[in-house]
C-alpha positions in Angstrom: -3.8 41.7 -15.1 -5.6 42.8 -18.4 -5.6 40.3 -21.2 -4.5 41.2 -24.8 -7.5 42.5 -26.9 -8.1 41.3 -30.5 -7.0 44.6 -31.9 -3.7 44.5 -30.0 -3.2 40.9 -31.1 -3.7 42.0 -34.8 -1.1 44.8 -34.4 1.4 42.4 -32.9 0.8 39.9 -35.7 1.7 42.6 -38.2 5.0 43.1 -36.4 5.9 39.4 -36.5 9.0 39.0 -38.6 9.7 42.7 -38.9 13.2 43.9 -37.7 13.6 47.4 -36.1 17.0 48.8 -37.4 17.0 52.3 -36.0 18.9 51.9 -32.7 17.5 55.1 -31.4 13.9 53.9 -31.8 12.5 52.0 -28.8 9.2 50.3 -28.0 7.4 50.9 -24.7 6.3 47.4 -23.6 3.7 48.9 -21.2 1.5 48.9 -24.3 1.7 45.1 -24.4 -1.2 44.3 -22.1 -0.7 41.2 -20.1 2.9 40.9 -21.1 6.1 42.7 -20.2 5.9 45.4 -17.6 7.7 48.6 -18.6 10.9 47.4 -20.3 12.1 49.4 -23.2 13.7 47.4 -26.0 15.0 48.1 -29.4 16.2 46.0 -32.3 13.9 43.1 -31.4 11.9 40.5 -33.3 8.5 39.3 -32.0 8.2 35.5 -31.9 5.2 33.6 -30.7 7.3 30.8 -29.3 10.3 32.9 -28.0 9.2 35.6 -25.5 11.3 38.7 -25.1 13.1 39.2 -21.8 11.0 40.7 -19.0 8.3 40.0 -16.5 5.1 38.3 -17.6 1.8 37.3 -16.0 1.4 33.8 -17.4 -1.2 31.1 -17.3 0.7 27.9 -16.6 -0.7 24.5 -17.7 0.7 21.2 -16.4 -0.1 18.3 -18.7 -2.9 20.4 -20.3 -4.5 21.2 -16.9 -4.6 24.8 -15.8 -2.8 25.3 -12.5 -3.0 29.0 -12.1 -1.6 32.4 -13.1 2.0 33.2 -12.2 4.4 36.2 -12.5 7.5 34.9 -14.4 10.7 36.7 -15.2 11.9 35.6 -18.6 15.7 35.7 -19.0 17.7 37.0 -22.0 17.9 33.3 -23.0 14.3 32.0 -22.4 15.7 28.6 -21.8 17.3 30.0 -18.6 14.0 31.0 -17.2 13.3 29.4 -13.9 10.5 28.6 -11.4 11.0 28.7 -7.7 10.7 25.5 -5.7 7.6 27.0 -4.0 6.0 27.7 -7.4 6.7 24.2 -8.5 5.1 22.8 -5.4 2.0 25.0 -5.9 1.9 23.8 -9.5 1.7 20.2 -8.2 5.1 19.2 -9.5 7.0 16.8 -7.3 10.4 18.3 -6.6 11.9 15.5 -4.5 14.2 14.4 -7.4 15.5 17.9 -8.0 18.7 19.3 -6.5 17.8 20.6 -3.1 20.5 23.3 -3.4 18.8 24.8 -6.5 16.2 27.2 -5.3 15.0 28.1 -8.8 15.2 25.2 -11.3 15.2 26.0 -15.0 12.2 25.0 -17.0 14.1 22.1 -18.5 15.0 20.9 -15.0 11.4 21.4 -13.7 9.8 19.2 -16.4 12.2 16.3 -15.4 12.5 14.7 -18.8 9.4 16.3 -20.3 9.0 19.4 -22.4 7.8 22.9 -22.3 6.3 25.3 -24.8 5.6 29.1 -24.8 2.5 30.6 -26.5 3.2 34.3 -25.8 0.3 35.3 -28.0 -2.1 34.0 -25.3 0.4 34.4 -22.4 0.5 30.7 -21.8 3.2 28.3 -20.7 2.6 24.6 -21.2 4.7 22.1 -19.1 4.6 18.5 -20.1 5.8 16.6 -17.1 6.0 12.7 -16.7 2.9 11.8 -14.8 4.9 10.1 -12.0 6.3 13.6 -11.1 2.9 15.3 -10.9 0.7 15.4 -7.8 -2.7 14.9 -9.2 -5.5 17.0 -7.6 -8.3 14.6 -7.0 -11.7 15.8 -8.3 -13.8 17.2 -5.5 -10.9 17.6 -3.1 -10.3 21.0 -1.6 -6.7 21.8 -0.5 -6.3 22.7 3.2 -5.5 26.4 2.5 -9.1 26.8 1.2 -10.9 25.1 4.1 -13.4 27.1 6.1 -14.0 26.4 9.8 -17.7 27.4 9.5 -19.8 29.9 11.2 -20.5 30.3 14.9 -23.6 28.3 15.6 -25.3 25.9 17.9 -27.0 22.7 16.6 -28.8 19.7 18.0 -30.3 16.5 16.6 -32.6 14.5 18.7 -34.7 11.4 18.9 -37.5 10.9 21.4 -39.9 8.0 21.8 -42.5 6.7 24.2 -43.4 3.0 24.1 -46.8 2.0 25.5 -48.0 -1.5 25.8 -51.5 -2.6 26.9 -51.7 -6.3 27.7 -54.9 -8.2 27.6 -54.5 -10.0 31.0 -51.7 -8.2 32.8 -52.1 -4.4 32.7 -49.8 -2.1 30.8 -46.3 -0.7 30.7 -44.6 2.5 29.6 -41.1 3.6 28.8 -39.5 6.8 27.7 -36.3 7.3 25.8 -34.6 10.4 24.3 -31.2 11.0 22.8 -29.6 14.3 21.9 -26.5 14.8 19.7 -25.6 18.4 20.0 -22.7 20.8 19.3 -21.5 24.3 19.4 -19.2 25.9 16.8 -17.4 29.0 18.2 -14.2 30.7 17.0 -12.9 27.7 15.2 -13.6 25.2 18.1 -16.4 22.6 18.2 -18.0 21.3 21.4 -19.7 17.9 20.8 -22.1 16.1 23.2 -23.9 12.8 23.0 -26.4 12.4 25.9 -29.5 10.3 26.6 -32.5 10.0 28.9 -34.1 6.8 29.9 -37.1 6.1 32.1 -39.3 3.0 32.7 -42.0 2.0 35.1 -39.5 0.1 37.2 -36.9 2.8 37.4 -36.5 6.5 37.9 -35.5 8.6 34.9 -31.8 9.3 34.5 -29.6 11.4 32.2 -26.3 9.9 30.9 -23.5 11.5 29.0 -21.8 9.1 26.6 -19.3 11.7 25.1 -18.6 15.3 25.8 -15.5 16.9 24.2 -14.0 20.0 22.7 -12.5 19.6 19.2 -10.3 21.6 16.8 -9.0 20.6 13.4 -5.3 21.2 12.7 -4.9 21.3 8.9 -1.1 21.7 9.0 -0.8 18.1 10.3 -4.1 16.8 8.8 -5.1 16.0 12.4 -7.7 16.7 15.0 -7.3 17.6 18.7 -9.9 16.5 21.2 -10.2 17.1 25.0 -13.0 15.7 27.2 -14.9 12.5 27.6 -14.5 10.2 24.6 -13.2 6.9 23.3 -9.8 5.8 22.1 -9.3 4.4 18.6 -10.0 0.7 18.1 -7.6 0.3 15.1 -4.8 -1.4 17.2 -6.1 -1.9 20.7 -9.7 -2.3 22.1 -11.5 1.0 22.5 -11.4 2.5 25.9 -13.8 5.2 27.3 -11.7 7.8 29.0 -11.4 11.5 30.1 -8.4 13.3 28.6 -6.9 14.4 25.3 -6.6 12.8 21.9 -4.6 13.9 18.8 -5.0 11.8 15.7 -4.7 11.9 11.9 -8.2 12.7 10.6 -8.5 10.6 7.5 -11.5 12.7 6.3 -9.0 15.5 5.7 -7.4 13.4 3.0 -8.7 13.0 -0.6 -11.3 10.2 -0.8 -8.9 7.9 -2.6 -6.4 8.0 0.2 -8.8 7.4 3.1 -8.8 3.7 2.5 -6.3 1.3 1.0 -6.1 1.3 -2.8 -3.1 0.1 -4.7 -0.7 2.5 -6.5 -0.8 1.8 -10.3 2.5 2.5 -11.9 3.9 2.1 -15.4 5.7 3.7 -18.3 4.1 5.3 -21.4 6.2 5.4 -24.6 4.0 8.1 -26.1 0.9 10.1 -25.3 -1.0 7.1 -24.1 -4.4 6.2 -22.7 -4.3 4.3 -19.4 -7.5 2.2 -18.7 -8.1 0.4 -15.4 -10.8 -2.2 -15.2 -12.3 -4.1 -12.2 -14.8 -7.0 -12.6 -15.1 -6.1 -16.3 -16.0 -2.5 -15.6 -13.9 0.5 -16.4 -13.2 2.3 -13.1 -10.5 4.8 -14.3 -9.2 6.2 -17.5 -6.7 8.9 -18.1 -4.4 10.3 -20.8 -0.7 10.5 -19.8 2.3 12.0 -21.4 5.4 10.0 -22.4 7.4 8.7 -19.4 6.7 7.0 -16.1 3.2 7.5 -14.6 1.7 6.8 -11.2 -2.0 6.8 -10.5 -2.9 7.3 -6.8 -6.4 8.7 -6.9 -8.4 5.5 -7.5 -11.7 5.3 -5.7 -12.7 1.6 -5.5 -15.1 -0.6 -3.6 -13.3 -1.8 -0.5 -11.7 -5.2 -0.7 -12.7 -5.6 -4.3 -11.2 -7.6 -7.2 -7.8 -7.3 -8.8 -7.2 -4.5 -11.3 -6.6 -5.0 -15.0 -4.4 -2.2 -16.4 -4.0 -1.5 -20.1 -1.8 1.2 -21.8 -2.8 2.1 -25.3 0.0 3.9 -27.1 -0.4 6.5 -29.9 0.5 3.9 -32.5 -2.3 1.7 -31.3 -0.2 -0.9 -29.5 -1.5 -2.1 -26.1 0.3 -3.3 -23.0 -1.7 -5.0 -20.3 -0.8 -6.2 -16.8 -2.6 -7.0 -13.5 -2.3 -5.2 -10.1 -3.5 -7.2 -7.0 -6.1 -5.6 -4.9 -7.5 -6.8 -1.6 -7.6 -5.1 1.8 -7.8 -5.9 5.5 -8.1 -3.5 8.4 -5.0 -1.2 9.0 -3.9 -1.3 5.4 -3.1 2.1 3.9 -2.3 3.4 0.5 1.4 3.7 -0.3 2.9 6.8 1.2 -0.1 7.4 3.5 0.5 7.4 7.3 -1.9 7.4 10.2 -1.1 8.4 13.8 -3.1 8.4 17.0 -2.2 9.6 20.5 -4.5 9.5 23.6 -3.7 10.2 27.2 -5.9 10.6 30.3 -7.8 8.5 32.8 -10.1 5.6 32.1 -13.8 6.6 32.5 -15.5 3.2 32.4 -19.1 3.2 33.6 -19.5 1.6 37.0 -15.8 1.2 37.8 -14.8 3.2 40.9 -11.1 2.5 40.6 -10.0 4.1 37.3 -6.5 4.1 35.8 -4.3 6.7 34.1 -2.9 5.7 30.8 -1.3 6.8 27.5 -1.9 5.1 24.1 0.0 5.6 20.9 -0.3 4.0 17.5 1.2 4.5 14.0 0.4 3.0 10.6 2.3 3.5 7.3 1.7 2.3 3.8 5.1 1.3 2.6 4.2 0.2 -0.9 1.5 -1.7 -2.8 2.5 -4.9 -1.0 3.1 -3.9 2.6 1.6 -1.8 5.4 3.4 -1.6 8.7 1.6 -0.8 12.0 2.2 -0.8 15.7 1.3 0.7 19.0 1.8 0.9 22.7 -0.4 1.2 25.8 1.2 2.5 29.0 -0.6 2.7 32.4 -0.2 2.2 36.1 0.9 -1.4 36.5 0.0 -2.2 32.9 1.6 -2.0 29.5 1.0 -3.6 26.1 2.9 -3.5 22.8 1.6 -4.4 19.3 3.5 -4.9 16.0 1.8 -6.0 12.8 1.9 -6.0 9.0 -0.7 -6.0 6.3 0.1 -7.7 2.9 -1.6 -7.2 -0.4 -0.8 -10.3 -2.4 -2.0 -12.2 -5.5 -3.7 -14.7 -3.2 -5.5 -12.0 -1.1 -4.9 -9.5 1.6 -3.4 -10.9 4.8 -2.6 -9.1 8.1 -0.6 -10.6 11.0 0.0 -9.0 14.4 1.3 -9.8 17.8 0.5 -8.1 21.2 2.5 -8.5 24.4 0.8 -7.5 27.7 1.8 -7.0 31.3 -0.7 -6.5 34.1 -0.1 -6.2 37.8 -3.4 -6.3 39.8 -4.0 -4.3 43.0 -3.9 -7.6 44.9 -0.3 -8.3 43.7 -1.1 -10.9 41.0 1.0 -10.5 37.9 0.0 -11.6 34.4 2.2 -11.6 31.3 0.7 -12.9 28.1 0.6 -12.7 24.3 -2.1 -12.5 21.7 -1.7 -13.3 18.0 -4.0 -12.6 15.1 -4.2 -13.4 11.4 -6.8 -12.0 9.1 -7.6 -12.7 5.4 -9.7 -11.1 2.7 -10.1 -11.9 -1.0 -12.5 -11.6 -3.9 -12.2 -14.3 -6.7 -13.2 -12.7 -10.0 -13.4 -15.9 -11.9 -16.0 -17.4 -9.5 -17.5 -14.2 -8.0 -16.6 -15.5 -4.6 -15.9 -13.1 -1.8 -14.0 -14.2 1.3 -15.0 -11.6 3.8 -12.7 -10.8 6.7 -11.7 -14.2 8.1 -9.9 -13.7 11.3 -8.3 -16.0 13.9 -6.9 -14.9 17.2 -5.1 -16.9 19.9 -4.5 -15.4 23.4 -2.4 -17.0 26.1 -3.9 -17.7 29.5 -2.3 -14.6 31.1 -3.0 -12.2 28.3 -4.9 -9.1 29.5 -6.4 -6.1 27.6 -6.4 -2.7 29.3 -10.2 -3.1 29.8 -9.5 -6.5 31.5 -6.9 -4.8 33.7 -9.4 -2.1 34.9 -12.3 -4.5 35.3 -10.2 -7.0 37.4 -9.3 -4.2 39.8 -13.0 -3.4 40.2 -14.6 -6.8 40.4 -15.2 -6.4 44.2 -16.3 -2.7 44.0 -18.4 -2.5 40.9 -21.0 0.2 41.1 -23.9 -1.3 39.2 -26.6 1.1 37.9 -30.2 0.0 38.4 -31.0 0.9 34.8 -27.9 -1.0 33.5 -28.8 -4.5 32.3 -25.1 -5.3 32.0 -23.4 -6.7 35.0 -19.7 -7.1 35.7 -20.4 -10.8 36.0 -21.4 -10.8 32.4 -18.0 -9.4 31.4 -16.2 -12.2 33.2 -18.6 -14.8 31.7 -18.5 -13.6 28.1 -15.4 -11.5 27.5 -12.7 -12.3 30.0 -10.1 -15.1 29.4 -10.7 -15.8 25.7 -8.4 -18.4 24.3 -9.3 -19.0 20.6 -11.7 -17.1 18.4 -12.4 -17.5 14.7 -14.8 -15.6 12.5 -15.4 -15.8 8.8 -17.9 -15.0 6.1 -18.1 -16.2 2.5 -20.5 -15.0 -0.1 -21.0 -16.6 -3.6 -22.9 -14.9 -6.5 -24.6 -17.5 -8.6 -25.2 -17.3 -12.4 -27.5 -14.5 -13.4 -31.0 -15.0 -12.2 -30.0 -17.6 -9.6 -29.3 -15.2 -6.6 -26.5 -15.5 -4.1 -25.5 -17.7 -1.1 -23.6 -16.6 2.0 -22.1 -18.4 5.0 -20.8 -17.0 8.2 -19.4 -18.6 11.3 -18.1 -17.5 14.8 -16.3 -19.8 17.2 -14.8 -19.1 20.6 -13.4 -20.9 23.6 -12.1 -19.8 26.9 -9.4 -20.5 29.4 -10.6 -22.2 32.6 -13.9 -23.3 31.0 -14.7 -26.5 29.2 -17.5 -25.2 26.9 -17.2 -23.1 23.8 -19.6 -21.0 21.7 -20.3 -21.7 18.0 -22.6 -19.8 15.6 -23.3 -20.8 12.0 -25.5 -19.0 9.5 -26.4 -19.9 6.0 -28.6 -17.9 3.7 -29.9 -17.8 0.1 -31.3 -14.7 -1.5 -32.9 -14.1 -4.8 -35.7 -12.2 -6.5 -38.4 -13.0 -9.1 -39.9 -10.1 -11.0 -40.1 -7.5 -8.2 -40.5 -10.0 -5.4 -37.5 -10.6 -3.2 -37.1 -13.6 -0.9 -34.5 -15.1 1.5 -34.1 -18.5 3.1 -31.8 -18.6 6.1 -30.7 -21.3 8.6 -28.8 -20.8 11.8 -27.3 -23.1 14.5 -26.0 -21.9 17.8 -24.1 -23.7 20.6 -23.4 -21.9 23.9 -20.8 -22.6 26.5 -23.2 -24.8 28.4 -23.7 -27.1 25.4 -27.3 -25.7 24.7 -28.2 -26.0 21.0 -30.6 -23.7 19.1 -31.5 -24.4 15.5 -33.7 -22.0 13.5 -34.9 -21.7 9.9 -36.5 -18.5 8.5 -38.3 -17.7 5.3 -38.7 -14.0 4.4 -40.5 -12.5 1.4 -41.1 -8.9 0.4 -43.6 -7.7 -2.3 -43.6 -4.0 -3.5 -46.6 -2.1 -4.8 -46.4 1.2 -6.6 -49.0 3.7 -7.9 -49.1 7.3 -9.1 -47.1 8.9 -11.9 -45.5 11.9 -10.1 -47.4 14.2 -12.4 -51.1 14.0 -11.6 -50.4 12.4 -8.2 -47.3 11.7 -6.1 -45.8 8.3 -6.7 -46.5 6.0 -3.7 -44.7 2.9 -2.5 -46.2 0.1 -0.4 -44.3 -3.0 0.8 -45.9 -6.1 2.2 -43.5 -8.5 3.9 -43.8 -11.8 5.8 -41.2 -13.6 8.0 -41.8 -17.1 9.3 -39.4 -18.9 11.7 -39.2 -22.6 12.6 -37.1 -24.2 15.3 -36.5 -27.8 16.6 -40.1 -28.0 17.7 -41.6 -26.8 14.4 -43.3 -23.5 13.9 -41.9 -20.8 16.2 -43.3 -17.4 15.0 -44.7 -15.4 12.2 -44.6 -11.7 11.5 -46.6 -9.9 8.7 -45.9 -6.3 8.0 -47.1 -3.5 5.8 -45.2 -0.3 5.3 -45.2 2.8 3.1 -45.2 6.6 2.8 -48.0 9.2 2.7 -48.4 13.0 2.6 -47.8 15.6 -0.1 -44.1 15.6 0.8 -43.8 12.0 1.9 -43.7 13.3 5.4 -45.5 10.3 6.9 -44.0 6.8 7.1 -46.3 4.1 8.4 -46.0 0.5 9.4 -48.5 -2.0 10.8 -47.6 -5.5 11.8 -49.2 -8.7 13.1 -47.2 -11.3 14.9 -47.8 -14.6 16.5 -45.5 -16.6 18.8 -45.9 -20.3 19.5 -44.8 -19.8 23.0 -47.8 -18.9 25.2 -49.9 -18.8 21.9 -49.4 -15.0 22.0 -50.6 -12.8 19.1 -49.9 -9.1 19.0 -50.7 -6.3 16.6 -48.9 -3.0 16.4 -48.4 0.2 14.4 -45.7 2.8 13.9 -46.3 6.2 12.5 -43.3 8.5 12.2 -43.7 11.9 10.5 -41.3 14.6 9.5 -42.2 18.1 10.8 -40.3 21.3 9.9 -38.3 21.1 13.1 -38.6 17.5 14.2 -39.1 13.9 13.3 -41.8 12.4 15.5 -42.9 8.8 16.0 -45.8 7.0 17.6 -45.7 3.3 18.3 -48.7 1.4 19.7 -48.8 -2.3 20.3 -52.4 -3.5 20.5 -53.8 -6.5 22.4 -55.5 -9.2 20.4 
C-alpha cells in the first residue's frame, strides 16, 4: 500500500479543524493514500487521533516494537474498532485471559489494562500492553512459519588416519582408521549416517555402521521424526541402541532461552520502568516495560549459575529490588516448557544375538520457577520399568529426586523386581565463588535391572564377540552389572584474584555380590603468572580388588607470539611439559611443542618427547595436520630413540 507523500500530508494539515457544511459536497477518500479505501463522506472533521470510519492499512506497534502492517476496519466509533483473535496472536499478544466467545475483541479489551493511541497522520496504531500479556520474540529466533528445509544436497565429513610405529628392538606396527559422517537432504527429508572403518596388523579391516536413519522435522509440534538405526534418549532411562522409530521434542526448535532451564522473572511496574537483572555482579538483562505486570522469559544465562538480582527503577526514580533463585539439574525445564520423547522398535545391541522389542516414552514439564515434573516408562517382552521424578529450584540450590521400578523375567525363568532411587544437587554460592557441580547419589536394590541389563542377561551364553572389539560381555558383568550404591560430586572454588582456583572431584561405587568397591579422588590447583599457566593435580584410585594407585602431576604451558598481522601473519607457539609421579617416585615426563604455520594457518604441528620409567622407554613423535580445500589431513610418526 502506498504511503502518504509530504504534499498530501500538507494538504491534510490545512484541512484540520475545517468543517464541511455543504451536505451535497463529498470527499473521495481514494485520494487519501494509505488510508481509507473508497468511502465517500461528507460533513467530517479530520483529527490526527480520531480516524474516520473505513478500512486502513495500518502499522501496528506493541510496546513500541513494530509487529507488522494490518488491514483494520475502523468503526463509526473508533473505540469500537476490534482486532481478530488471530491478529492478536500474530501480534504476540497473549489472549488466554480474553473471553473465548469473543472472536474480535475491541482495542480496549485487547490491551488488557493498557492503552492504545492512533496516529492517523502516519497510519500507525500504538498498543501499550502490560508486558506479562506479550509474547516476546527473542532476538535471533525465527518463527516456524519462516523456516526453510534447505536444498537437495549430499554432504559428508570424514576423518582418516594411519598410525605407524617403528620400534628399536621389536619391528613395527601399523593401523588404519576412518570415520565418515554423511547425509542426504532430499524433498524435506534427511538421511544421516555415521560409519567407520578399522584395520590393524592383527585383524582384517571391517566397516561398522553406528547410526543410519531417516529424519524429518515437524514444526507444527516442534518435533523430529526418525526411522532407522539410532539411540534412545538418555534423559530418563539409559540410552539403548535400537532399530525402529523415534518422535521427540527437538529443543533446538525452541528459542535459545527455552532450550535449558532459566527462571521466569515476574513483577509489577508502577510506571514506565527499567528492569535490570544482574548475576555475579554483571548485568545480564535490561528492558523497559510499561505499567502493569511483566514476565521475562527470554533470559540466556550460564547453566547452573548464580541467583539473579532483579531491580525495578520507576519513572520517579524509586527502585525495588528482589532475588530470584537460579540453579539447575538435568531434566529441569523453564516454566511452561514441555519435552516429550517416544521410541519403539527392536534393540540392536552389538554382539547380542537375542534382541528384544520395546517401546519407551518420557515426558517432562516445567510447572513453575520452583518445580519441574518428569516421568517415563519402558515396556518390552518380559520387561517393564517406570520412572517418576521432580526437579526443584530452591534458595539452597537445585535438587532432583526420582525413583524407578523395574520388572525383568529372564529367558531361563528367573524373575527380578527392583527399585532404583537417585538424588542430585547443584549450586553456585555467589558470596564465596564456590560451585557445587552435579553431586548425585543413586541406590539400586539387588534385583533392579535396566533394559540393557535385561538384554545382556539373555545373551550371556550366546554373545557374539567381534575380534576387533576389545569389550567383552564379561567386562559388562564385572563393571556395570549389579551396582548397589554410586556417588559422584565435583566442587570448584575460585580463590581471590591472582590466586587461581581449586577443584575436587570424587566417584565411589559398590556392587551387590562383591566385597570390593571402587573409589576415585582428584584434586587440582590451577593458576597463571604473566602468560604462563600451570596446574598441580593429585589423584588416588582404589579398584574392587583393593589395588591402590596414587599419582601427582605437574603441568606447565608457555606461549610465544611473533608477527603483527600486517607485515607478517601473527604466529603462536606453545611449549608444554607434563611430569607425573607415583608411589615409586618419577613415573613419566612429556614435553611438547605445538603451533601453526602457512599463509592461511593451514598447518598445525606438534612434536613431543616422552620418557617412561617403566622399561626406561623414551619415544619421540610428531604430528602434522593440514587443511586442504577439500580435506583435513594428518600425519603422525612416532620415532625410535
